[in-house]
C-alpha positions as CSV (number, residue, x, y, z in Angstrom):
1,M,0.8,8.5,11.7
2,I,-2.4,6.6,12.3
3,V,-5.4,7.5,10.2
4,S,-8.5,7.0,12.4
5,L,-12.1,8.1,12.6
6,V,-12.8,9.8,15.9
7,R,-15.9,7.6,16.4
8,S,-14.2,4.4,15.3
9,G,-13.6,3.0,18.8
10,R,-10.3,1.5,17.6
11,R,-7.8,4.1,18.9
12,E,-7.3,2.6,22.3
13,R,-6.3,-0.8,21.0
14,I,-3.6,0.4,18.6
15,A,-2.4,3.2,21.0
16,E,-1.8,0.5,23.6
17,V,0.3,-1.6,21.1
18,M,2.4,1.4,20.1
19,S,2.9,2.5,23.6
20,K,4.0,-0.9,24.8
21,N,6.7,-0.9,22.1
22,D,7.8,2.7,22.9
23,V,6.8,4.1,19.6
24,D,6.2,7.8,19.1
25,F,3.0,8.2,17.1
26,S,0.1,10.5,16.5
27,F,-3.5,10.2,15.2
28,I,-4.8,12.1,12.3
29,D,-8.6,12.5,12.4
30,A,-10.1,10.9,9.3
31,I,-12.8,12.7,7.4
32,D,-16.1,11.3,8.4
33,A,-18.3,10.2,5.4
34,Q,-21.4,10.8,7.5
35,G,-20.6,14.5,7.5
36,I,-20.5,14.8,3.7
37,D,-23.8,15.7,2.2
38,S,-24.8,15.1,-1.5
39,G,-24.1,18.7,-2.5
40,E,-20.6,18.6,-1.1
41,L,-20.0,15.2,-2.6
42,V,-20.5,16.6,-6.1
43,R,-17.8,19.2,-5.4
44,L,-15.4,16.7,-3.9
45,Y,-15.7,13.8,-6.3
46,D,-15.5,13.2,-10.1
47,D,-18.0,10.3,-10.7
48,S,-17.5,10.3,-14.4
49,A,-13.8,9.7,-14.1
50,V,-14.3,7.0,-11.5
51,R,-16.9,5.1,-13.5
52,A,-14.7,5.3,-16.6
53,R,-11.9,3.6,-14.7
54,Y,-13.8,1.1,-12.5
55,G,-17.2,0.7,-14.0
56,R,-18.8,1.8,-10.7
57,S,-19.1,4.8,-8.4
58,L,-17.1,5.3,-5.2
59,T,-18.9,5.2,-1.9
60,K,-18.9,8.2,0.3
61,G,-16.6,6.3,2.6
62,E,-14.1,5.7,-0.2
63,V,-14.1,9.4,-1.1
64,A,-13.6,10.3,2.6
65,C,-10.8,7.8,2.9
66,F,-9.0,9.4,0.0
67,L,-9.4,12.9,1.4
68,S,-8.2,11.8,4.8
69,H,-4.9,10.4,3.4
70,R,-4.5,13.5,1.3
71,L,-4.6,15.6,4.5
72,L,-1.8,13.3,5.8
73,W,0.3,13.8,2.7
74,Q,0.0,17.5,3.2
75,R,1.5,17.1,6.7
76,V,4.3,15.0,5.3
77,V,5.3,17.7,2.8
78,S,5.0,20.4,5.4
79,G,7.1,18.5,7.9
80,G,9.7,17.4,5.3
81,R,10.1,14.0,6.9
82,S,9.0,10.5,5.7
83,V,6.4,8.7,7.8
84,I,4.8,5.3,8.2
85,V,1.1,5.5,7.7
86,L,-1.2,3.0,9.5
87,E,-4.9,2.6,9.6
88,D,-6.4,2.1,13.0
89,D,-7.3,-1.6,12.3
90,A,-3.7,-2.5,11.6
91,L,-2.1,-5.6,13.2
92,L,1.7,-5.2,13.5
93,D,4.3,-8.0,13.4
94,R,7.4,-8.1,15.6
95,E,9.5,-7.2,12.5
96,F,7.6,-4.0,12.1
97,F,9.0,-2.7,15.4
98,A,12.4,-4.5,15.2
99,K,13.1,-3.6,11.5
100,A,10.7,-1.4,9.5
101,L,10.7,1.4,12.2
102,T,14.4,1.5,12.4
103,W,15.2,1.9,8.7
104,R,16.8,5.2,7.7
105,E,14.8,7.6,5.6
106,D,17.6,8.1,3.0
107,V,17.9,4.3,2.6
108,L,14.3,3.7,1.8
109,A,14.1,6.9,-0.4
110,H,16.9,5.4,-2.5
111,F,14.5,2.6,-3.4
112,A,11.1,4.2,-3.6
113,D,8.6,7.0,-2.9
114,V,6.2,4.6,-1.3
115,V,6.8,1.2,0.2
116,L,3.7,-1.0,0.9
117,L,4.2,-2.8,4.2
118,G,1.1,-4.9,4.1
119,Q,-2.0,-5.8,2.1
120,S,-5.6,-5.4,3.1
121,K,-8.0,-8.4,3.2
122,L,-5.1,-10.8,3.3
123,S,-5.1,-13.3,6.2
124,R,-1.9,-14.7,7.6
125,S,-3.1,-18.2,6.7
126,R,-2.8,-17.2,3.0
127,E,0.5,-15.4,3.3
128,A,2.7,-18.2,1.8
129,R,0.3,-18.5,-1.1
130,E,0.4,-14.8,-1.8
131,Y,4.2,-14.8,-1.9
132,L,4.2,-17.8,-4.2
133,Y,1.7,-16.5,-6.7
134,E,2.8,-12.8,-6.5
135,P,6.6,-12.8,-6.5
136,L,8.7,-9.7,-6.8
137,K,10.2,-9.1,-10.2
138,R,13.2,-7.2,-8.8
139,F,14.2,-6.5,-5.3
140,D,16.8,-5.1,-2.9
141,C,17.5,-6.6,0.5
142,I,17.6,-4.7,3.8
143,D,17.9,-6.4,7.1
144,G,17.1,-9.8,5.5
145,M,13.9,-8.4,4.0
146,R,13.1,-7.6,0.4
147,I,11.8,-4.3,-1.0
148,G,10.9,-4.7,-4.7
149,T,8.6,-4.4,-7.6
150,P,5.9,-6.9,-8.1
151,F,4.8,-8.2,-11.5
152,K,1.5,-6.6,-11.0
153,Q,0.5,-3.7,-8.7
154,W,-3.2,-3.5,-7.8
155,T,-5.6,-2.0,-5.4
156,S,-4.2,-3.8,-2.4
157,G,-5.3,-1.5,0.4
158,A,-3.5,1.1,2.5
159,V,-3.4,-0.6,5.9
160,G,0.3,0.3,6.2
161,Y,2.8,2.1,4.0
162,W,5.9,4.2,4.2
163,I,5.9,7.5,2.2
164,S,8.7,10.0,1.6
165,P,8.2,13.8,1.3
166,R,8.9,13.4,-2.4
167,G,6.2,10.7,-2.7
168,A,3.7,12.8,-0.7
169,K,4.4,15.8,-3.0
170,L,3.9,13.8,-6.1
171,A,0.7,12.3,-4.7
172,L,-0.7,15.7,-3.9
173,E,0.2,17.1,-7.3
174,H,-1.5,14.4,-9.3
175,T,-4.6,14.1,-7.1
176,E,-5.3,17.8,-7.0
177,G,-9.0,18.6,-7.4
178,P,-12.0,16.2,-7.0
179,V,-11.3,12.6,-6.1
180,R,-11.2,10.5,-9.3
181,A,-9.8,7.2,-8.2
182,L,-9.5,4.8,-5.2
183,L,-6.9,5.7,-2.6
184,D,-5.2,2.4,-2.9
185,D,-5.1,2.3,-6.7
186,W,-1.4,2.0,-6.7
187,P,-1.0,1.5,-10.5
188,W,-2.8,4.8,-11.0
189,H,-0.5,6.6,-8.6
190,R,2.4,5.0,-10.4
191,D,1.3,5.8,-13.9
192,D,-0.4,9.1,-13.5
193,G,1.7,10.5,-10.6
194,G,5.1,9.2,-11.6
195,M,5.6,7.6,-8.1
196,I,7.9,4.7,-7.5
197,I,5.9,2.2,-5.5
198,K,7.4,-1.0,-4.1
199,E,6.4,-3.7,-1.7
200,L,8.0,-5.2,1.4
201,R,8.3,-9.0,1.7
202,P,7.4,-10.5,4.0
203,Y,4.6,-8.2,5.0
204,V,4.8,-6.7,8.5
205,V,1.4,-5.0,8.7
206,W,-2.0,-6.8,8.4
207,E,-5.6,-5.7,8.5
208,A,-7.8,-7.0,11.3
209,F,-10.7,-7.5,8.9
210,E,-11.6,-10.8,10.4
211,S,-12.1,-9.4,13.9
212,L,-13.0,-5.7,13.4
213,A,-16.0,-4.6,11.3
214,S,-15.5,-2.1,8.6
215,D,-18.0,0.6,7.7
216,L,-16.2,1.1,4.4
217,E,-16.5,-2.5,3.4
218,G,-20.2,-2.7,4.3
219,E,-20.9,0.3,2.1
220,R,-18.6,-0.9,-0.7
221,S,-20.3,-4.3,-1.0
222,Q,-23.4,-2.6,-2.1
223,H,-21.6,-1.0,-5.1
224,A,-19.3,-3.8,-6.1
225,P,-20.4,-6.6,-8.5
226,A,-21.2,-9.9,-6.9
227,R,-18.4,-12.4,-6.8
228,V,-18.9,-15.6,-8.7
229,P,-17.8,-18.5,-6.4
230,W,-16.7,-21.0,-9.2
231,R,-14.7,-18.4,-11.1
232,D,-11.6,-18.9,-8.9
233,Y,-11.6,-22.7,-9.7
234,L,-11.8,-22.1,-13.4
235,L,-8.9,-19.6,-13.2
236,E,-6.6,-21.7,-11.1
237,P,-4.8,-23.4,-14.1
238,I,-4.1,-20.0,-15.6
239,R,-2.7,-18.8,-12.2
240,V,-0.4,-21.8,-12.0
241,G,0.9,-21.2,-15.5
242,R,1.4,-17.5,-14.7
243,L,3.2,-18.5,-11.5
244,V,5.8,-20.6,-13.4
245,V,6.3,-17.8,-16.0
246,R,6.8,-15.1,-13.3
247,W,9.3,-17.1,-11.2
248,S,11.2,-18.0,-14.4
249,I,11.4,-14.3,-15.4
250,A,12.5,-13.3,-11.9
251,A,15.2,-16.0,-11.9
252,V,16.6,-14.7,-15.2
253,I,16.6,-11.1,-14.0
254,R,18.5,-12.1,-10.8
255,V,21.1,-14.0,-12.8
256,A,21.5,-11.1,-15.2
257,E,21.9,-8.7,-12.3
258,W,24.4,-11.0,-10.6
259,S,26.4,-11.3,-13.8
260,A,26.4,-7.6,-14.3
261,G,27.6,-7.0,-10.8
262,A,30.3,-9.6,-11.1
263,T,31.5,-7.9,-14.3
264,R,31.7,-4.5,-12.7
265,S,33.7,-5.9,-9.8
266,R,36.2,-7.5,-12.1
267,R,36.7,-4.3,-14.0
268,T,37.2,-2.4,-10.8
269,V,39.9,-4.9,-9.7
270,R,41.7,-4.5,-13.0
271,N,41.6,-0.7,-12.8
272,D,43.1,-0.8,-9.3
């Protein structure tokens, strides 16, 4: 399913890509923030809860985005089938069509309720750095790709994700009522909604943020605090230290899992 504003002007591009790869797909009309007046916004949105969590209000676009995906979750629950959700500015790698689209629903559902297939505002030029600094703590392999749990989940966008009926049901239950968080606040979905959320590595979905303008980002920049340019340089030594610690922990976990698996195999052989 592709979430798209009717007026976005982006449908033709992604429809052509999907059709060329013989993929069955459908659009879900996103809720247009321009159609939400101030009175309706008060009814749809809990500003106090949002400000308590983020220290700022959501834009109307962010509220509309959340409501749009909630409509999609309702369809997933009604249909009883998992879906891959894309936003209309998604860029899709070859592995998306060759692998991600072919994975069986029951296999993915064994791992997670939601699998993030990409990350917003991440350019391909920074892909290797992202994997280096944000390794997976634990993971399972499928078709040579990894599905696992990162050391830290964060608001990494919703440009592409797989969601199961169970995941959609949990999402609807814990987000009932006025919007009180960002759609892509995955830690919130995990902690408040009890959803198992994992990430795919390498990513197979990217956001075309460098070539396609975003109404949401333009509005969001007016509410977000200004970024301090030199802050990244000061934090780099901390990031490097964290990198070493994370990879060390991940290695210990993999060795422990391998040892446990080997022990179970030996016990099975003895019993036979």
